[in-house]
C-alpha positions in Angstrom: -87.6 41.9 26.9 -85.1 43.7 26.7 -84.4 47.5 24.9 -80.5 47.1 25.2 -78.9 45.3 22.3 -75.2 45.8 23.3 -72.7 48.3 24.9 -70.7 50.4 22.2 -67.0 50.0 22.9 -65.2 52.8 20.8 -62.4 55.1 22.0 -64.9 57.8 22.0 -67.5 55.9 24.3 -64.3 54.6 26.4 -63.1 58.1 27.0 -66.6 58.8 28.2 -66.9 55.8 30.4 -64.0 57.1 32.8 -66.6 60.4 33.6 -69.5 57.9 34.5 -71.0 57.8 31.0 -71.8 54.6 28.9 -72.8 54.2 25.8 -75.6 51.7 24.5 -77.4 50.5 21.3 -80.9 49.8 22.2 -84.2 49.2 20.3 -85.3 51.6 18.0 -88.7 51.8 19.7 -87.1 52.1 23.2 -87.9 55.3 25.5 -85.8 56.7 28.2 -88.2 55.1 30.9 -87.5 51.7 29.3 -84.0 52.3 29.2 -83.3 53.8 32.7 -85.4 50.1 34.1 -83.5 47.9 31.9 -79.8 49.3 32.6 -80.9 49.8 36.8 -82.5 46.1 36.7 -79.3 44.4 34.3 -76.4 46.3 36.1 -77.5 47.3 39.4 -76.0 50.8 39.0 -78.8 54.2 39.7 -79.1 55.9 36.3 -79.4 59.8 37.0 -79.2 60.7 33.1 -79.9 59.6 29.7 -79.6 61.2 26.4 -80.7 59.3 23.3 -79.8 59.8 19.5 -81.1 58.2 16.3 -79.0 57.1 13.7 -79.1 56.6 10.0 -77.9 53.3 8.1 -75.3 54.1 5.9 -75.5 53.8 2.4 -73.6 50.6 0.8 -73.0 49.6 -2.7 -70.7 47.0 -4.0 -69.8 45.8 -7.1 -71.4 42.4 -8.8 -71.1 40.7 -12.4 -74.4 42.6 -13.3 -73.4 45.8 -12.0 -73.7 48.0 -8.8 -75.6 46.5 -6.1 -76.6 49.1 -3.3 -78.6 48.9 -0.1 -78.8 50.6 3.1 -77.6 49.2 6.6 -80.4 49.8 9.2 -81.1 52.7 11.4 -80.9 52.3 14.9 -80.9 54.0 17.9 -77.8 54.6 21.1 -78.4 56.0 24.4 -75.8 57.6 26.5 -76.0 56.7 30.0 -74.9 58.8 33.0 -74.8 56.7 36.7 -74.5 58.0 39.6 -71.0 58.8 41.2 -69.5 56.0 42.3 -71.4 53.7 40.3 -69.3 51.6 37.9 -70.8 49.3 35.1 -67.9 46.8 33.9 -68.2 45.4 30.8 -65.3 42.7 30.6 -66.3 41.4 34.1 -68.2 38.3 32.8 -65.3 37.1 30.1 
């Protein structure tokens, strides 16, 4: 089973792509060794560095007929992966 959920494509992440750093949403239980192995197998690049961060789900609320309904989005984890100079991950190649 892959630890990668999806690539994160935002303005900030796209700016990092130009510097050889790619951002992914990963399983919350994944460690750096598993993430490195999965990225190298899936994209065929050499990973030189990985930074991970755990994210807290936002509190959300909405008005219903019976009052306020509150809840929380799921917690998550992100990984910023640096690849060897010259290697490129193309997220849009299969579209």
